[in-house]
N, C-alpha and C positions, 0 to 999 in steps of 0.2 A: 585415565587418559583423557586428555581434552578434544573433543570431536567439533570444537569450536571455529571457523574462522571471523577474523576481525576483519572490515572490509573500511579501511578509511574515506575520508569525504574526497572524491576524485578519483576513484578507484570502484564505476559499481557502474554497468556491470562495463568489463572492456574485452574479453577473450572473444566472445560471439563475431563473426562476422559477416551479418546479415543472412538475409531468407539467402537456404538454397545454399547458402556457402559454407556451413558445419553442421555435420551428422549430427552432431551434438544439442541443437537446437529440437525444442519439443513442441509441435503444435499445441493451443491449447484450448481445450471444449470448455468455456466458462458453464454451461447449461450444465455439467457432471458436477463441477464443486458443490454447490450450496446443498443438495442432498445428501450426498456424501459426508459434509461437514456437519449439517443437519444431525443428521442420525449416527452421527460420534458424539455430538452434547446432550442429545435427549436426558432430560432427568438431571437435574439441580443444576443447571450451568451457571455461572455467572462470567454475563458477557463481557464488564468492565470493574477490572477490583482496583480500587484507588488504595495504597498502602503509603499509609505520614512515615516520613522519615526519621528514622532512629539511629543516636549513637552516632551522629553526622553521616549513615550511609543515607545514597542519592532517595527520594524519592520514592515509586513503582508505578508506573501505570501500567494496567494488562489488558488490552484490546483480544480479547477472544470471540468474537462476533460477528456479524454484520455493521458496517459502517453506517452509523444513523439511526434512529428509533423508529420504527415504526407505531401503529395504530396501537398496537397492544405493549407497546411497551419494552418491543425486544429490541436488543441492535445497543449501540456504542451511541450515545448524543453526543456530536460537536461541543453543548453546553454544559456538557459533564466535564467535561476537558478541559474544559476553557475555567471553566470553575477553580479544578482542582490544581492551573496550574497557576491561577490569579494567587492562589493562597502558598504557593510556594515558586513565587517570582524569579528567586535569588538562588533557590536551591537547583542542586544535580538530579535532573529528572530519569530513570531508565525507564525504555517502554520496551513493552513485552506483546509482539505482534501472531497470532494465528487468525487469520480473515481471509474471506475469499471477496472481501470487498463490497460495496454496493454503495448509496447516494454518494456523489461527487461532489458535490457543495461541501455534506460533511467532513467529505474526503479533505476540501482544499486547506475549510476551515482549521481541522488540524493541524495538518501541514503548517497552515499561517504559523499557529499559535504556537508550536514548535517551533519553528526556525526562529520567531521572535522571542523563545525564551531565555531571559538571560544566563542561565546557568546551564553545566552543558546536559547534552541529550546524546542516551545513548541508549541503538536500538538493538531490538534480538528478536529476529525474525526465527520463532521456536516453532512454526510448522509452515503456511503458508504467507503471504504476503499475497494479494493480488489485486486487481481493478482498481479501485479509491485505495485500498491499503497497502497499494507498493507508492504510492504516492506519499502516503503517509511514512513508510520508512527513508523517504529520500531527507527525513526532516535531522536526522540522526548528525551529529559530531561524529561518533565512527557506528557503522553498520555491523550486526558481527549474526551472521549464521550459522547455521549447524548443517553439517555433511546430509542429512537427510532434509533439509527446511528447502523451499522452494521461495521464487518470488517470482512474479507475471503479470504482464501487461496487455493492454488490448485497447482496442477504440471503443469508447461512451455509446452504449447503449438507450433505448429506450423504447414504450411503448404508444403509438399515437397516431388517434383515431378524427379525421377532419378532411377537407378537400385538397384540389392540389395544391392552392395558396401555401392551405397550413403545413403541407408535406414539406415543402421548399422551406419553408421556413425552421423547421423541425431540426430539416439536413442541416441547414444554416449554421444554429445553435449545435446542433452536435459537434461540426467541424471544431466551433469556437473550443467546445469543452476536450476536445483532442489534442490542441493546438495548446490549451494551457498545460496537460499533462504532458505534452512532449516540449515544451519549455523545461519544466523540473528535470525529465529525466536528461534532458543536455545537459543543463547546468550543473548538473549532477556526476556525469560521467564524461563529459568533454567529449563525447561524441558528434559525428557526422548528422545533420537533420534526421538525412534523407537515409542512413542507415537506423535511426531508433524509428523512423515512418514504417520501414521493412519491418520492424519488430510489433510494433502495436496492429498491422495488416497478420502478419503468420501467413495461415495457411487456411486458415479461416477465423479464429477468432483468439488471434492475438499471439502472443511468446511466453513458451516458462521457463525459466531460468535457475540451475540450482546454484549453491554455494561457491563451485569449483568454475564454472561459466560466468560467474560474479567477478572473479578475482582481475 
């Protein structure tokens, strides 16, 4: 039995009615996600798998780690994704995602590269697409979720150190990042901006949506 749900462009998300108006909306705490994902992925994990197309089948891009590569080489870099897409600039691409997010500009670059791709892009959320990964998921011409998949959004976060002026500057920068993400969600969903702001606020750190809620 096929348990996947296809979500076509301009239909993601629509069923949820904003903060406090749907009992099905689940507030989300980002701090719990990286630890559980890391625990599940310990040992032999392959954060990004680039599969070349065979027999006219689409090329496949699997993103199963944090967005952005750290100093230890962990995570999925935007550079690796860009290079893969450049090699297959006219090919259809299947993108599979299970990621709690990561560096926002790395996510924005992946989104922009996928949106600009000449071939058809199909995104499949295999488990979780949260934070920066949720933006990447919006690049698909089609987005597929399973009944056990989740898609979540929240406000940008950062650790900062400095004086009063530096804190104000950091807050303004975070607001810019939030506005970029809201633009993406609004363009894709067609929902009012005020509703999307309610979603990224949530009760504490954004909102998590099931596949059914995204229909």
